[in-house]
C-alpha positions as semicolon CSV with decimal commas, in nm:
position;residue;x (nm);y (nm);z (nm)
1;X;12,053;13,735;16,156
2;X;11,946;13,932;15,853
3;X;12,092;14,154;15,583
4;X;11,962;14,510;15,620
5;X;11,776;14,690;15,341
6;X;11,817;15,035;15,191
7;X;11,535;15,162;15,418
8;X;11,724;15,056;15,734
9;X;12,059;15,188;15,609
10;X;11,904;15,524;15,521
11;X;11,722;15,553;15,855
12;X;12,037;15,465;16,056
13;X;12,252;15,703;15,852
14;X;12,012;15,997;15,882
15;X;11,921;15,949;16,250
16;X;12,235;15,786;16,400
17;X;12,511;15,912;16,165
18;X;12,601;15,554;16,072
19;X;12,748;15,675;15,740
20;X;12,860;16,031;15,674
21;X;12,859;16,190;15,433
22;X;12,562;15,980;15,321
23;X;12,440;15,961;14,959
24;X;12,077;15,844;14,956
25;X;12,070;15,708;14,599
26;X;12,302;15,547;14,345
27;X;12,512;15,801;14,156
28;X;12,636;15,662;13,823
29;X;12,661;15,913;13,540
30;X;13,021;15,897;13,414
31;X;13,143;15,754;13,746
32;X;13,194;15,418;13,908
33;X;12,869;15,405;14,104
34;X;12,840;15,497;14,470
35;X;12,568;15,559;14,728
36;X;12,275;15,362;14,867
37;X;12,179;15,037;14,693
38;X;11,907;14,779;14,764
39;X;12,093;14,588;15,036
40;X;12,412;14,781;15,087
41;X;12,605;15,102;15,051
42;X;12,867;15,165;14,782
43;X;13,141;15,374;14,943
44;X;13,385;15,606;14,765
45;X;13,761;15,608;14,789
46;X;13,929;15,930;14,908
47;X;14,201;16,111;14,714
48;X;14,498;16,003;14,931
49;X;14,679;15,685;14,835
50;X;14,975;15,501;14,979
51;X;15,139;15,303;14,699
52;X;15,361;15,013;14,800
53;X;15,723;15,036;14,688
54;X;16,009;14,793;14,726
55;X;16,275;15,061;14,676
56;X;16,408;15,003;15,028
57;X;16,420;14,623;14,972
58;X;16,270;14,555;15,311
59;X;16,066;14,266;15,439
60;X;15,692;14,312;15,476
61;X;15,640;14,245;15,847
62;X;15,303;14,331;16,007
63;X;15,467;14,358;16,351
64;X;15,729;14,612;16,242
65;X;15,579;14,768;15,932
66;X;15,783;15,056;15,795
67;X;15,594;15,357;15,659
68;X;15,887;15,403;15,418
69;X;15,743;15,104;15,229
70;X;15,485;15,342;15,081
71;X;15,489;15,648;14,859
72;X;15,202;15,888;14,940
73;X;15,010;16,044;14,652
74;X;14,711;16,276;14,654
75;X;14,509;16,327;14,341
76;X;14,214;16,236;14,120
77;X;14,358;15,896;14,043
78;X;14,617;15,644;14,156
79;X;14,827;15,420;13,934
80;X;14,914;15,091;14,104
81;X;15,224;14,917;13,963
82;X;15,187;14,566;13,819
83;X;15,153;14,290;14,080
84;X;15,158;14,545;14,362
85;X;14,910;14,715;14,592
86;X;14,802;15,046;14,738
87;X;14,616;15,159;15,048
88;X;14,350;15,430;15,065
89;X;14,050;15,510;15,280
90;X;13,683;15,564;15,228
91;X;13,551;15,918;15,198
92;X;13,273;15,803;15,429
93;X;13,309;15,776;15,806
94;X;13,126;15,471;15,944
95;X;12,978;15,427;16,292
96;X;12,867;15,065;16,330
97;X;12,581;14,981;16,572
98;X;12,653;14,738;16,856
99;X;12,442;14,459;16,704
100;X;12,565;14,483;16,342
101;X;12,858;14,331;16,151
102;X;12,954;14,483;15,814
103;X;13,109;14,286;15,529
104;X;13,281;14,463;15,239
105;X;13,293;14,338;14,882
106;X;13,481;14,495;14,592
107;X;13,287;14,645;14,303
108;X;13,256;14,432;13,992
109;X;13,391;14,711;13,768
110;X;13,730;14,686;13,940
111;X;13,718;14,306;13,981
112;X;13,669;14,267;13,605
113;X;13,995;14,461;13,558
114;X;14,195;14,237;13,795
115;X;14,184;14,490;14,078
116;X;14,084;14,331;14,407
117;X;13,953;14,540;14,698
118;X;14,020;14,386;15,039
119;X;13,872;14,500;15,369
120;X;13,827;14,304;15,690
121;X;13,480;14,309;15,853
122;X;13,366;14,621;16,038
123;X;13,292;14,492;16,385
124;X;13,003;14,590;16,613
125;X;13,083;14,921;16,787
126;X;13,365;15,018;16,550
127;X;13,384;15,362;16,391
128;X;13,618;15,543;16,154
129;X;13,725;15,578;15,794
130;X;13,775;15,234;15,641
131;X;14,127;15,156;15,520
132;X;14,102;14,988;15,180
133;X;14,362;14,767;15,016
134;X;14,375;14,748;14,636
135;X;14,569;14,458;14,483
136;X;14,666;14,489;14,119
137;X;14,677;14,125;14,008
138;X;14,767;14,212;13,649
139;X;15,106;14,246;13,477
140;X;15,008;14,603;13,376
141;X;14,967;14,927;13,575
142;X;14,610;14,972;13,706
143;X;14,414;15,291;13,775
144;X;14,189;15,373;14,074
145;X;13,963;15,680;14,057
146;X;13,934;15,900;14,367
147;X;13,592;16,021;14,484
148;X;13,416;15,735;14,303
149;X;13,264;15,402;14,410
150;X;13,503;15,129;14,511
151;X;13,333;14,875;14,740
152;X;12,992;14,772;14,868
153;X;12,928;14,743;15,240
154;X;12,666;14,489;15,352
155;X;12,507;14,533;15,697
156;X;12,419;14,213;15,886
157;X;12,211;14,255;16,201
158;X;12,281;13,994;16,469
159;X;12,016;13,818;16,674
160;X;12,158;13,981;16,990
161;X;12,433;14,220;17,095
162;X;12,775;14,061;17,152
163;X;12,912;14,048;17,507
164;X;13,189;14,292;17,410
165;X;13,202;14,535;17,118
166;X;13,506;14,676;16,938
167;X;13,487;15,011;17,118
168;X;13,447;14,846;17,463
169;X;13,763;14,638;17,414
170;X;13,944;14,951;17,296
171;X;14,035;14,816;16,950
172;X;14,352;14,966;16,803
173;X;14,183;15,094;16,485
174;X;13,898;15,273;16,665
175;X;13,811;15,619;16,521
176;X;14,085;15,599;16,257
177;X;14,100;15,886;16,011
178;X;14,240;15,851;15,660
179;X;14,475;15,571;15,561
180;X;14,589;15,377;15,868
181;X;14,895;15,153;15,850
182;X;14,925;14,822;16,045
183;X;14,951;14,846;16,424
184;X;15,037;14,599;16,699
């Protein structure tokens, strides 16, 4: 197993549409950086956010999750209430090769502000927009900037293809578009 370099990521994105739209270099000027890096790809967050609210005083239950637990907001930024969270998606659409696992790590700019980005691994054969979870661990409101960098994706090539990929087992989040809420 090995972590894939910028050369491999670029080749796979330009010839196999692994990431689209694809930005072939780091963009930084006045923005939280995004685009291709040495051993990863810094994805951007889209401009649609689902901000968690406890107005309905419900129970957070992954088996019967209520969409009313979120307020939807579109815009250049999102304010996450203290000790709360929001969901969003990447601007980029990912198409993961059958022999690759992708790990996502939050950007240090947000981590240093107490904003944690959480994403589960992108499995071999999966494709779609990545749903991102932002946890505001601070006692103050926190701001997320749309269309800017938010998390780095690291591509790990396996020593062989798995016996069954995400698409072959018909995973429930296959080809998701935009923010996708929990499913059973």
